[in-house]
C-alpha positions as CSV (number, residue, x, y, z in Angstrom):
1,M,101.0,108.0,80.3
2,I,102.9,110.3,77.9
3,N,105.0,113.4,78.5
4,Q,103.3,116.0,76.4
5,R,106.2,118.4,76.7
6,L,108.5,116.0,74.8
7,F,106.0,115.7,71.9
8,D,105.6,119.5,71.9
9,H,109.4,119.9,71.9
10,Y,109.9,117.7,68.8
11,G,106.8,119.2,67.0
12,I,104.8,116.0,67.1
13,D,101.0,116.3,66.8
14,T,99.9,113.4,69.0
15,T,96.4,113.4,67.5
16,K,97.4,113.7,63.8
17,D,100.8,111.9,63.8
18,L,100.2,109.2,66.4
19,G,96.5,108.9,66.7
20,I,96.6,109.6,70.4
21,Q,93.7,111.5,72.0
22,T,95.5,113.6,74.6
23,I,92.7,114.3,77.0
24,C,92.6,113.7,80.7
25,S,90.7,110.5,81.5
26,K,90.0,111.3,85.2
27,P,86.6,112.9,84.8
28,F,85.6,109.7,83.0
29,D,87.1,107.0,85.1
30,T,87.8,108.4,88.6
31,V,85.8,109.4,91.6
32,L,87.2,110.8,94.9
33,I,85.1,110.9,98.0
34,D,86.2,113.1,100.9
35,K,85.3,113.0,104.6
36,T,82.2,115.2,104.2
37,G,80.8,112.9,101.5
38,S,81.6,115.3,98.7
39,C,82.6,113.6,95.4
40,Y,85.0,114.8,92.8
41,A,85.8,113.5,89.3
42,C,89.5,113.7,89.8
43,E,92.2,112.3,92.1
44,C,93.0,115.7,93.7
45,T,90.5,118.4,94.8
46,A,93.2,121.0,94.4
47,W,93.4,120.1,90.7
48,L,89.6,119.9,90.0
49,P,87.8,121.6,93.0
50,Q,84.2,121.3,91.5
51,S,82.1,118.8,93.4
52,I,79.8,116.5,91.4
53,G,77.6,115.6,94.4
54,N,77.5,114.5,98.0
55,L,77.2,110.9,99.2
56,Q,75.2,112.0,102.3
57,L,72.4,113.3,100.1
58,Q,72.6,111.1,96.9
59,S,73.5,107.6,95.9
60,L,76.8,107.1,94.2
61,E,75.0,106.0,91.1
62,Q,73.1,109.3,91.0
63,I,76.3,111.3,91.5
64,L,78.1,109.4,88.7
65,N,75.1,110.2,86.4
66,S,74.9,113.9,87.4
67,D,74.9,116.8,85.1
68,M,78.0,118.3,86.7
69,R,80.1,115.2,86.0
70,Q,78.9,115.4,82.3
71,H,79.9,119.1,82.2
72,L,83.4,118.2,83.5
73,Q,83.8,115.5,80.9
74,E,82.8,118.0,78.2
75,S,85.3,120.5,79.5
76,V,88.2,118.1,78.9
77,S,86.9,116.8,75.7
78,D,86.7,120.3,74.1
79,G,90.2,121.1,75.4
80,T,89.1,124.1,77.6
81,Y,89.7,122.4,81.0
82,R,87.6,125.3,82.3
83,Y,86.9,123.7,85.7
84,C,90.5,122.6,86.3
85,N,93.3,124.4,88.1
86,E,95.9,124.4,85.4
87,H,98.5,125.9,87.6
88,Q,98.4,123.0,90.0
89,C,97.5,119.9,87.9
90,P,100.4,118.1,86.3
91,Y,98.2,116.3,83.9
92,V,97.0,119.5,82.3
93,K,100.5,121.0,82.3
94,D,102.7,118.0,81.4
95,M,101.3,114.5,81.3
96,R,98.0,113.5,79.8
97,P,96.6,110.0,79.7
98,Y,96.5,108.9,76.0
99,R,94.0,106.1,75.9
100,K,90.5,106.6,74.6
101,T,88.3,107.2,77.6
102,T,85.1,105.4,78.6
103,N,82.5,106.3,81.2
104,D,83.2,103.3,83.4
105,I,84.6,104.1,86.9
106,E,88.1,102.4,87.1
107,H,89.4,104.2,90.2
108,I,87.6,105.1,93.5
109,R,89.7,107.2,95.8
110,L,88.7,107.3,99.5
111,G,89.4,110.3,101.6
112,I,86.8,109.6,104.2
113,D,88.9,109.5,107.4
114,D,92.2,111.4,108.3
115,S,93.0,109.2,111.3
116,C,96.7,108.3,111.6
117,N,99.0,106.9,114.2
118,L,101.7,109.4,113.3
119,R,101.8,113.2,113.4
120,C,104.2,114.1,110.6
121,P,105.0,117.9,110.5
122,S,104.7,118.0,106.7
123,C,101.1,116.6,106.9
124,R,99.4,117.8,110.1
125,K,99.7,119.9,113.2
126,G,98.9,117.2,115.7
127,M,97.5,113.7,116.2
128,I,94.2,113.0,114.5
129,F,92.4,109.8,115.5
130,H,88.7,109.1,115.2
131,K,87.1,106.1,117.0
132,E,84.0,107.8,118.2
133,G,82.0,111.0,117.7
134,S,80.4,112.6,114.7
135,A,83.4,112.3,112.3
136,F,83.8,108.6,113.0
137,K,80.1,107.9,112.6
138,L,79.9,109.8,109.3
139,G,83.0,107.9,108.1
140,I,81.3,104.6,108.9
141,R,78.2,105.6,107.0
142,L,80.1,106.7,104.0
143,A,82.1,103.4,104.1
144,D,78.9,101.4,104.1
145,R,77.4,103.4,101.2
146,I,80.5,102.9,99.1
147,N,80.5,99.2,99.8
148,E,76.8,99.0,98.8
149,W,77.8,100.4,95.5
150,L,80.8,98.1,95.1
151,Y,78.5,95.0,95.7
152,N,76.6,96.0,92.5
153,Y,79.6,97.0,90.4
154,S,81.0,94.2,88.2
155,N,83.6,96.0,86.1
156,P,87.3,96.1,87.0
157,I,87.9,98.8,89.6
158,K,90.8,99.8,91.8
159,V,90.1,101.1,95.4
160,H,92.7,103.7,96.6
161,I,93.1,104.2,100.3
162,G,95.6,106.3,102.3
163,S,95.9,109.8,100.8
164,D,94.5,111.4,104.0
165,G,94.9,108.9,106.9
166,D,96.5,105.5,107.4
167,P,94.5,102.5,106.2
168,F,95.5,100.4,109.1
169,A,95.4,103.0,111.9
170,S,91.9,104.2,110.8
171,H,89.0,102.4,112.4
172,V,86.8,103.6,109.5
173,Y,89.1,102.2,106.8
174,R,89.6,98.9,108.7
175,H,85.7,98.7,108.9
176,F,85.5,99.4,105.2
177,M,88.1,96.8,104.2
178,K,86.6,94.1,106.3
179,H,83.3,94.5,104.6
180,T,84.3,95.0,100.9
181,P,83.0,92.4,98.5
182,V,85.3,89.4,98.0
183,R,85.5,89.6,94.2
184,E,88.3,89.4,91.7
185,N,87.2,92.6,89.9
186,I,88.1,94.7,92.9
187,K,91.8,95.5,93.3
188,Y,93.4,97.7,96.0
189,S,96.0,100.4,96.1
190,L,97.1,101.3,99.7
191,L,99.4,104.1,100.9
192,T,100.5,103.5,104.5
193,N,103.2,104.4,107.0
194,G,103.6,100.6,107.3
195,L,103.8,100.5,111.1
196,M,100.5,98.7,111.6
197,L,100.3,96.5,108.5
198,R,101.7,93.4,110.2
199,D,99.1,93.7,113.0
200,F,96.1,93.9,110.8
201,H,96.8,92.3,107.5
202,A,95.5,88.9,108.6
203,S,92.0,90.4,109.2
204,I,91.6,91.4,105.6
205,P,92.9,88.5,103.5
206,H,90.8,89.4,100.4
207,V,92.4,92.8,100.3
208,I,95.9,91.4,100.6
209,N,95.2,88.7,98.0
210,N,93.9,91.4,95.6
211,M,96.5,94.1,96.3
212,A,97.7,95.8,93.2
213,E,99.9,98.4,94.8
214,L,101.3,99.0,98.3
215,G,103.1,102.3,99.0
216,V,104.9,103.1,102.2
217,S,105.5,106.8,103.3
218,I,109.0,107.1,104.8
219,D,110.6,110.5,104.9
220,G,114.0,109.4,106.2
221,A,116.7,106.9,105.3
222,S,118.4,107.1,108.7
223,S,117.1,106.7,112.2
224,D,117.6,110.3,113.2
225,T,115.9,111.8,110.2
226,Y,113.0,109.3,110.1
227,E,112.1,109.8,113.8
228,K,112.3,113.6,113.4
229,L,110.0,113.7,110.4
230,R,107.7,110.8,111.2
231,L,106.7,111.8,114.7
232,G,105.6,108.8,116.7
233,G,107.4,106.3,114.4
234,K,110.4,104.2,115.4
235,W,113.2,103.3,113.0
236,D,113.5,99.6,114.2
237,K,109.8,99.1,113.7
238,I,109.7,100.6,110.1
239,M,112.7,98.4,109.2
240,D,110.8,95.4,110.5
241,A,107.8,96.5,108.5
242,L,109.8,96.8,105.2
243,D,111.3,93.3,105.8
244,F,107.7,92.0,106.3
245,I,106.4,93.8,103.1
246,S,109.3,92.4,101.1
247,V,108.1,88.8,102.0
248,L,104.5,89.7,101.4
249,K,105.3,91.1,98.0
250,Q,106.9,87.8,97.0
251,E,103.8,85.9,98.1
252,H,101.2,88.2,96.5
253,N,103.1,89.9,93.6
254,F,101.9,93.5,94.1
255,Q,103.8,96.7,93.1
256,F,105.7,98.0,96.1
257,S,106.8,101.6,96.4
258,L,108.4,104.0,98.9
259,H,107.3,107.6,99.2
260,M,109.5,110.5,100.4
261,V,108.3,114.0,101.0
262,V,111.5,115.9,100.1
263,Q,112.2,118.8,102.4
264,Q,115.1,120.8,104.0
265,E,115.7,118.1,106.6
266,N,116.0,115.1,104.4
267,W,116.9,116.0,100.7
268,H,120.5,114.8,101.4
269,E,119.2,111.3,102.0
270,M,117.5,110.8,98.6
271,E,120.3,108.6,97.3
272,S,120.2,106.6,100.6
273,M,116.5,106.2,100.1
274,L,117.1,104.5,96.8
275,D,119.6,102.2,98.4
276,L,117.0,101.3,101.0
277,A,114.4,100.7,98.3
278,H,116.7,98.3,96.4
279,R,117.5,96.4,99.5
280,H,113.8,95.8,100.1
281,N,112.9,94.9,96.5
282,A,110.8,98.0,96.0
283,D,109.6,98.7,92.4
284,R,109.5,102.5,92.7
285,V,110.6,105.4,94.9
286,Y,108.4,108.5,94.6
287,F,110.3,111.7,95.6
288,N,107.5,114.3,96.2
289,K,107.8,118.0,96.7
290,I,106.7,119.3,100.1
291,E,103.3,121.1,99.9
292,D,101.7,123.6,102.2
293,W,98.9,121.8,103.9
294,N,98.4,124.6,106.5
295,T,100.8,122.9,109.0
296,D,103.5,124.4,111.2
297,I,106.2,124.0,108.5
298,D,108.2,127.2,108.0
299,F,108.2,127.4,104.2
300,D,110.6,130.3,104.2
301,S,113.2,127.9,105.5
302,Q,112.7,125.4,102.6
303,T,115.5,126.8,100.5
304,F,117.1,123.5,99.5
305,M,115.8,123.5,95.9
306,E,117.9,126.6,95.1
307,S,121.2,124.9,96.0
308,E,123.5,123.4,93.4
309,E,124.1,120.4,95.7
310,F,120.4,119.6,95.6
311,K,120.2,120.0,91.9
312,E,123.1,117.6,91.4
313,S,121.6,115.1,93.9
314,I,118.2,115.1,92.2
315,Y,119.8,114.6,88.8
316,R,121.8,111.6,90.1
317,V,118.7,110.2,91.8
318,S,116.6,110.6,88.6
319,T,119.0,108.4,86.6
320,D,117.9,105.4,88.7
321,P,115.1,103.5,86.8
322,I,113.0,103.1,90.0
323,A,113.1,106.8,90.9
324,W,110.1,109.0,90.2
325,N,111.0,112.7,90.5
326,N,107.9,114.8,91.5
327,V,110.1,117.5,93.1
328,T,111.4,119.5,90.2
329,P,111.8,119.2,86.5
330,L,115.3,118.4,85.2
331,V,116.5,121.4,83.4
């Protein structure tokens, strides 16, 4: 991806001077499916909230050929982005994929189950865990319909799991991964808290063998901070998980990243998080801004970004090649 602001600053016309078509590729190559079956031509429903169909009512093939998906594609091609939330989406504001788009789906993002073995205050108000009932049954039906489509899809595609619940804690996602086609064209990108990976990785060897990316959410670089912010997690267990992932990475050669939701209680551990990442051979550390997901977080108390100490710390952190600053622009 390119940083459009840098080109604008130096007066470079990317289309004329570099031959780069700076339009967002997501309405062309991405589909996200949520826990109701609604489908979106983006990786985030807050960025592009217009649904293109529902998997309970239509096949995925029908949804991908829908008029609404075509309208979304036209809206980025003509530069209006009229369906997009320009105030939230970083791709419209800052970074825009530069390659020429096609109409082939390259990314399928699953948000069909929010079950997790942790109850992190920045994410949810309490424990969510489905293994029976209507939400579980719908999740299984959606998983099966997605797998039916994957069995007939031969182009390269990456399956993303873990933006809502944990891939290994969720019975729906474990069911899905056990039944995905065993084919080289399907790669996987998983985001997990890491605590149940060792227990279940052997049951999905084709997923591990075709892993492109494995991210671990870990909001603290010390025992006290981790166990305060990752409720239900134990420091010794996450350290054991990171050791295990380091070995797994050497065997399977996937990209390994740590993810930290930066907030009042942990911003002072950002540099320690980088040290932790280097010790475990991580390729990237994502420092993400805390967002309001309607939890019990008191956002009036989240004043850390205004302090000079934080600004100095995020500047130092951002000089490390493996750091990815999604908290604040460096000004």
